[in-house]
DOLUMDREN-736426 format. One line per field, with one value per residue (C-alpha): residue number from 1; residue in one letter; x, y, z. Coordinates in steps of 0.05 Angstrom, whole numbers. Layout:
DOLUMDREN-736426
resi	[NUM,...]
resn	[A,...]
xx	[X,...]
yy	[Y,...]
zz	[Z,...]
This chain:
DOLUMDREN-736426
resi	[1,2,3,4,5,6,7,8,9,10,11,12,13,14,15,16,17,18,19,20,21,22,23,24,25,26,27,28,29,30,31,32,33,34,35,36,37,38,39,40,41,42,43,44,45,46,47,48,49,50,51,52,53,54,55,56,57,58,59,60,61,62,63,64,65,66,67,68,69,70,71,72,73,74,75,76,77,78,79,80,81,82,83,84,85,86,87,88,89,90,91,92,93,94,95,96,97,98,99,100,101,102,103,104,105,106,107,108,109,110,111,112,113,114,115,116,117,118,119,120,121,122,123,124,125,126,127,128,129,130,131,132,133,134,135,136,137,138,139,140,141,142,143,144,145,146,147,148,149,150,151,152,153,154,155,156,157,158,159,160,161,162,163,164,165,166,167,168,169,170,171,172,173,174,175,176,177,178,179,180,181,182,183,184,185,186,187,188,189,190,191,192,193,194,195,196,197,198,199,200,201,202,203,204,205,206,207,208,209,210,211,212,213,214,215,216,217,218,219,220,221,222,223,224,225,226,227,228,229,230,231,232,233,234,235,236,237,238,239,240,241,242,243,244,245,246,247,248,249,250,251,252,253,254,255,256,257,258,259,260,261,262,263,264,265,266,267,268,269,270,271,272,273,274,275,276,277,278,279,280,281,282,283,284,285,286,287,288,289,290,291,292,293,294,295,296,297,298,299,300,301,302,303,304,305,306,307,308,309,310,311,312,313,314,315,316,317,318,319,320,321,322,323,324,325,326,327,328,329,330,331,332,333,334,335,336,337,338,339,340,341,342,343,344,345,346,347,348,349,350,351,352,353,354,355,356,357,358,359,360,361,362,363,364,365,366,367,368,369,370,371,372,373,374,375,376,377,378,379,380,381,382,383,384,385,386,387,388,389,390,391,392,393,394,395,396,397,398,399,400,401,402,403,404,405,406,407,408,409,410,411,412,413,414,415,416,417,418,419,420,421,422,423,424,425,426,427,428,429,430,431,432,433,434,435,436,437,438,439,440,441,442,443,444,445,446,447,448,449,450,451,452,453,454,455,456,457,458,459,460,461,462,463,464,465,466,467,468,469,470,471,472,473,474,475,476,477,478,479,480,481,482,483]
resn	[M,N,I,N,K,Q,E,I,L,N,V,L,S,T,L,N,I,K,N,E,N,T,W,I,E,I,K,E,N,K,Y,N,H,E,Q,I,G,E,T,I,S,A,L,S,N,S,A,I,I,E,N,K,E,Y,A,Y,M,I,F,G,I,K,D,D,T,W,E,I,V,G,T,T,V,N,L,Y,S,E,K,V,G,N,Q,E,L,K,L,W,L,S,T,Q,L,S,P,S,I,E,F,D,F,F,D,L,L,L,E,E,K,K,I,F,V,I,K,I,K,S,I,D,H,T,P,V,Q,F,K,K,E,K,Y,I,R,I,G,S,N,N,K,K,L,K,E,F,P,E,K,E,R,L,I,W,E,R,L,S,K,Y,K,F,E,E,R,I,T,M,E,N,V,E,Q,E,E,L,F,E,L,L,D,F,N,S,Y,Y,R,L,I,K,K,T,I,P,E,L,Q,V,S,M,I,Q,M,F,I,K,E,R,Y,I,V,K,R,E,N,E,E,R,I,T,Y,D,I,T,N,L,G,A,L,L,F,A,K,D,L,D,F,F,P,K,L,V,R,K,A,I,R,V,V,R,Y,K,G,K,N,K,V,H,I,E,R,Q,Q,I,G,R,K,G,Y,A,V,G,F,E,G,L,I,K,Y,V,N,E,L,I,P,R,E,E,V,I,T,A,D,F,R,E,I,K,Y,E,A,S,P,I,V,L,R,E,L,I,A,N,A,I,I,H,Q,D,F,I,K,S,G,T,E,V,L,I,E,F,F,E,D,R,I,E,I,S,N,P,G,E,P,L,I,P,M,W,Q,F,Y,G,Y,H,R,S,R,N,E,L,L,A,Y,N,M,R,K,F,G,F,C,E,E,L,G,S,G,I,I,R,V,I,D,I,S,E,N,E,K,G,I,P,P,K,F,M,I,R,N,D,I,V,K,A,V,L,Y,S,Y,K,D,F,D,S,L,S,E,E,D,K,L,N,I,T,Y,F,H,C,C,Y,K,Y,D,Q,G,I,Y,M,D,N,T,S,L,R,E,R,F,Q,L,P,K,E,K,Y,S,K,I,S,K,L,I,S,T,A,M,K,K,E,L,I,K,K,G,T,Q,K,N,Y,I,P,F,W,A,E,C]
xx	[-1150,-1206,-1287,-1343,-1419,-1443,-1392,-1426,-1495,-1483,-1454,-1516,-1564,-1533,-1557,-1627,-1674,-1658,-1586,-1520,-1470,-1401,-1364,-1404,-1415,-1462,-1462,-1493,-1448,-1423,-1359,-1293,-1216,-1213,-1280,-1259,-1192,-1226,-1279,-1223,-1194,-1265,-1289,-1216,-1220,-1287,-1287,-1249,-1299,-1349,-1301,-1303,-1244,-1261,-1298,-1331,-1352,-1404,-1426,-1491,-1532,-1593,-1592,-1650,-1681,-1609,-1638,-1585,-1588,-1517,-1462,-1418,-1365,-1297,-1239,-1188,-1178,-1186,-1124,-1104,-1053,-1006,-1016,-1068,-1121,-1105,-1028,-1048,-1095,-1035,-990,-1040,-1056,-1015,-992,-1005,-1075,-1093,-1146,-1174,-1222,-1273,-1325,-1377,-1448,-1508,-1575,-1544,-1522,-1458,-1430,-1366,-1332,-1274,-1255,-1217,-1174,-1194,-1133,-1092,-1036,-1056,-1116,-1097,-1094,-1115,-1069,-1051,-1120,-1157,-1229,-1283,-1356,-1407,-1474,-1467,-1418,-1341,-1317,-1248,-1229,-1199,-1273,-1292,-1243,-1293,-1287,-1212,-1207,-1246,-1204,-1143,-1177,-1198,-1124,-1098,-1126,-1095,-1028,-983,-968,-1043,-1062,-1069,-1014,-1045,-1114,-1151,-1092,-1109,-1078,-1029,-1004,-1001,-944,-909,-909,-895,-842,-884,-823,-780,-836,-826,-757,-749,-797,-761,-831,-838,-870,-940,-956,-1024,-1025,-1095,-1051,-1001,-1052,-1090,-1025,-1010,-1082,-1074,-1011,-1043,-996,-1056,-1133,-1180,-1235,-1295,-1348,-1399,-1353,-1292,-1244,-1178,-1137,-1106,-1033,-1019,-959,-931,-937,-904,-854,-827,-836,-841,-802,-791,-808,-807,-879,-908,-903,-920,-863,-807,-769,-772,-723,-648,-597,-527,-467,-395,-354,-284,-257,-288,-345,-401,-361,-340,-386,-351,-404,-476,-535,-610,-645,-707,-732,-773,-739,-752,-731,-669,-642,-591,-567,-564,-516,-475,-463,-453,-406,-365,-353,-330,-256,-215,-143,-114,-76,-35,11,43,-17,-80,-101,-156,-197,-205,-261,-256,-335,-366,-420,-464,-468,-479,-530,-569,-565,-597,-649,-663,-669,-712,-759,-764,-762,-825,-854,-902,-837,-841,-778,-735,-700,-657,-589,-521,-463,-391,-336,-263,-270,-336,-405,-467,-536,-597,-674,-724,-772,-766,-749,-812,-769,-713,-646,-606,-659,-646,-610,-664,-727,-771,-825,-834,-886,-885,-900,-921,-864,-815,-854,-843,-771,-763,-797,-755,-693,-659,-658,-665,-718,-764,-706,-654,-613,-576,-563,-527,-489,-470,-443,-399,-368,-352,-321,-285,-258,-287,-331,-403,-451,-461,-540,-555,-623,-622,-680,-728,-670,-642,-572,-526,-450,-399,-325,-263,-219,-185,-146,-167,-129,-155,-227,-271,-301,-369,-349,-314,-381,-416,-378,-381,-452,-460,-413,-453,-516,-480,-458,-520,-554,-504,-519,-447,-444,-390,-333,-278,-234,-285,-284,-202,-209,-257,-215,-152,-114,-41,-36,-11,-71,-122,-141,-168,-228,-252,-251,-296,-346,-355,-370,-420,-455,-458,-488,-538,-516,-501,-512,-483,-501,-502,-430,-371,-403,-447,-514,-558,-593,-657,-639,-660,-603]
yy	[-551,-504,-513,-461,-463,-502,-562,-572,-561,-613,-661,-655,-665,-738,-752,-794,-797,-869,-865,-827,-846,-883,-820,-768,-761,-703,-684,-624,-611,-674,-701,-723,-731,-805,-807,-748,-792,-857,-826,-791,-860,-890,-837,-834,-911,-914,-856,-895,-953,-899,-871,-806,-761,-727,-743,-699,-694,-635,-604,-567,-615,-649,-726,-767,-698,-667,-598,-544,-526,-493,-510,-488,-529,-496,-546,-489,-472,-549,-578,-653,-634,-580,-596,-566,-619,-617,-629,-685,-716,-712,-749,-804,-818,-863,-854,-780,-760,-695,-659,-591,-551,-499,-466,-427,-404,-443,-406,-357,-411,-429,-505,-534,-584,-633,-644,-709,-733,-804,-857,-859,-922,-952,-951,-898,-914,-881,-899,-958,-988,-982,-960,-966,-940,-989,-953,-898,-928,-931,-1004,-1035,-1058,-1121,-1145,-1134,-1174,-1155,-1081,-1093,-1134,-1081,-1026,-1055,-1067,-995,-975,-1020,-976,-910,-897,-841,-810,-789,-767,-696,-658,-582,-563,-504,-470,-409,-410,-354,-394,-459,-421,-398,-466,-513,-503,-518,-496,-553,-601,-576,-577,-640,-668,-624,-587,-505,-480,-456,-384,-397,-414,-454,-500,-514,-531,-572,-611,-619,-645,-695,-715,-726,-672,-630,-642,-587,-571,-537,-505,-452,-386,-402,-455,-477,-534,-591,-610,-683,-714,-733,-660,-631,-689,-679,-603,-562,-501,-509,-571,-537,-505,-575,-590,-666,-670,-636,-696,-726,-677,-712,-702,-706,-710,-715,-736,-727,-804,-863,-853,-800,-768,-703,-669,-637,-612,-622,-601,-613,-608,-560,-574,-627,-688,-673,-603,-617,-682,-662,-603,-661,-705,-651,-635,-709,-718,-661,-700,-765,-772,-770,-766,-735,-780,-750,-785,-758,-763,-742,-721,-763,-755,-824,-826,-881,-889,-887,-828,-871,-917,-871,-830,-900,-925,-848,-854,-924,-901,-850,-892,-940,-908,-917,-851,-878,-877,-811,-775,-807,-790,-808,-803,-799,-805,-796,-828,-834,-902,-908,-880,-907,-888,-903,-903,-918,-977,-1049,-1077,-1106,-1166,-1202,-1168,-1217,-1214,-1139,-1162,-1158,-1161,-1104,-1085,-1015,-990,-919,-934,-864,-838,-885,-879,-805,-808,-854,-809,-751,-802,-802,-878,-943,-983,-1029,-1071,-1052,-1002,-1050,-1090,-1031,-1016,-1090,-1086,-1021,-1053,-1116,-1078,-1039,-1097,-1056,-1070,-1081,-1042,-1082,-1081,-1081,-1078,-1046,-1027,-1012,-979,-1006,-983,-988,-986,-967,-978,-951,-1005,-1065,-1121,-1188,-1197,-1135,-1153,-1180,-1248,-1218,-1173,-1227,-1264,-1208,-1198,-1270,-1272,-1218,-1240,-1302,-1261,-1225,-1289,-1321,-1260,-1260,-1335,-1349,-1389,-1368,-1424,-1415,-1389,-1329,-1311,-1314,-1263,-1224,-1218,-1211,-1263,-1289,-1361,-1378,-1359,-1397,-1446,-1385,-1386,-1453,-1448,-1375,-1419,-1471,-1419,-1383,-1453,-1461,-1393,-1417,-1355,-1395,-1463,-1514,-1507,-1558,-1568,-1545,-1480,-1441,-1403,-1360,-1390,-1368,-1386,-1444,-1484]
zz	[-547,-548,-536,-559,-541,-608,-600,-525,-556,-605,-554,-512,-568,-576,-507,-501,-445,-425,-412,-424,-482,-462,-483,-446,-369,-339,-268,-232,-179,-136,-153,-121,-143,-150,-187,-240,-253,-265,-306,-353,-360,-375,-426,-463,-470,-490,-541,-587,-588,-612,-659,-622,-626,-556,-496,-449,-365,-362,-299,-296,-331,-292,-298,-331,-361,-397,-370,-367,-293,-284,-231,-179,-199,-206,-219,-235,-164,-131,-102,-80,-25,-51,-126,-171,-192,-265,-247,-196,-250,-299,-255,-242,-313,-355,-414,-411,-442,-467,-428,-410,-368,-393,-360,-404,-410,-435,-434,-386,-338,-323,-340,-329,-379,-382,-454,-460,-520,-540,-532,-591,-577,-521,-462,-406,-335,-273,-216,-258,-271,-335,-332,-385,-391,-382,-385,-345,-297,-291,-291,-289,-364,-349,-331,-394,-442,-504,-498,-484,-552,-586,-562,-594,-654,-661,-646,-698,-752,-721,-755,-721,-781,-795,-728,-717,-680,-685,-701,-733,-766,-802,-874,-864,-798,-838,-883,-819,-786,-854,-906,-975,-1014,-995,-1018,-1090,-1084,-1062,-1123,-1171,-1190,-1201,-1133,-1153,-1153,-1110,-1040,-1053,-1099,-1048,-996,-1041,-1058,-975,-970,-1018,-996,-924,-886,-873,-864,-877,-834,-846,-806,-806,-789,-826,-858,-824,-823,-776,-785,-785,-746,-819,-845,-785,-776,-848,-868,-797,-805,-727,-693,-625,-652,-644,-568,-578,-626,-594,-572,-641,-670,-689,-635,-653,-598,-604,-541,-527,-515,-516,-463,-450,-397,-435,-492,-542,-587,-592,-637,-635,-702,-705,-775,-799,-835,-909,-892,-857,-877,-926,-873,-824,-865,-892,-812,-791,-851,-822,-757,-790,-771,-843,-863,-923,-969,-1021,-1076,-1136,-1173,-1134,-1068,-1031,-969,-932,-883,-824,-833,-904,-906,-953,-893,-843,-891,-899,-825,-802,-851,-829,-754,-775,-810,-758,-699,-653,-646,-584,-536,-499,-476,-532,-603,-660,-629,-668,-623,-646,-600,-607,-634,-664,-685,-657,-689,-642,-651,-599,-605,-607,-682,-716,-745,-706,-707,-746,-801,-814,-885,-933,-892,-890,-837,-819,-771,-802,-876,-892,-869,-900,-972,-964,-950,-1006,-1051,-1036,-1048,-973,-970,-1013,-1028,-988,-952,-989,-948,-902,-961,-993,-925,-926,-1000,-988,-924,-965,-1024,-974,-926,-869,-808,-817,-770,-707,-681,-615,-575,-504,-460,-522,-563,-627,-640,-701,-683,-735,-709,-748,-783,-744,-766,-750,-683,-653,-668,-612,-620,-626,-683,-718,-712,-739,-801,-816,-812,-863,-908,-908,-924,-979,-1011,-1011,-1041,-1099,-1107,-1088,-1020,-969,-959,-927,-980,-981,-913,-911,-967,-932,-866,-915,-868,-887,-897,-825,-794,-836,-785,-749,-796,-794,-715,-727,-773,-718,-673,-717,-730,-658,-646,-700,-747,-802,-828,-884,-951,-1005,-1007,-967,-964,-914,-917,-867,-811,-847,-919,-958,-1001]
């Protein structure tokens, strides 16, 4: 975040002689720490209502006349207890909001500015209370429900992918931060000779935004552009925890980490390398016969690829301190992504609703995943044909997890695993227009005749759990389906 004199002059020019704008607060010298915290919350929340990217608290301006009088305020050196003021404010504001202190000269007089980023996903609180500007005063947001409703209306229009993650980037630096060549490799087109042609394409794709001012042309990088094409996500402080992490443990729990790697490249740049890396970690055996040699994986590489792409696309980027995590255990593989799903867990099969539509569109365009809603269908198709165990989906503490188990025979499966297979087999058959019955489920589990009675009991349990229901005859369909 930076600032210049012209920016402040433009801000001051919007003030009128009757009142202050709700995204600007002016002071001469008086302040207290609590008031500053409340004002940051109020201004940030109010800025989005006014469609402003930033709000400002400016010291050194006379009230009512807007005359530049200068100030003695110097918040750099202020402390609350043993903490510097800026750090203290950061600990009291939730969720984390971007703001910074600046001092500069206007008309040869010192002014002090707090520049505050507008909220981008939820109203910001100070000491667990949300504030809003009403006229030139800070008020509790809960006392003005119409303002809160308006804030949420504004927020619903802001897509994470289109938000800016880095501002005012020079053209040369743009090519140091983003891998332009990978884009053309992925779409199978010749790389243009001129940088300006590549920049125009990235603007069109909404990976970057052109910013023109009187002095020079610079560019802003969107979250979408960085997430897909960053050469190193560590260069983007807001996105460092959005890299993919892969961990292999020794044993069946997380006590001993055997191997770990955290990706640093953007998803489009690094996806194929990621898939190659995780495929090497899949347990396998070499089967040799008189005629050929074959590598048999305990988990399908195709299934793993689909589930990883799915986790990337459906993650909730607003959740801080979390990332897509791929974990290898002795008996299973777990793929986790942050965020509650937008559709019920048992309706993952065939349904589609993504919170990151632009990211999903690009991942499909580059061939990293299947078409809308068909990724899980493909996963189940493979598990059905291979008579393997389909992924078990779980939701724990705002985390969606897909678990892939090594092959187990019927008696080694838990009841939960048996119900999971039964449900997805029912979905698969319904999708084909051939309803599940006792015979098809016996064949799915490859059961001998002496164990046929266990299938009837399993179907009965699945119906009691409301995972399946009766079809038109002696068959069954998923709970959400129509005969």
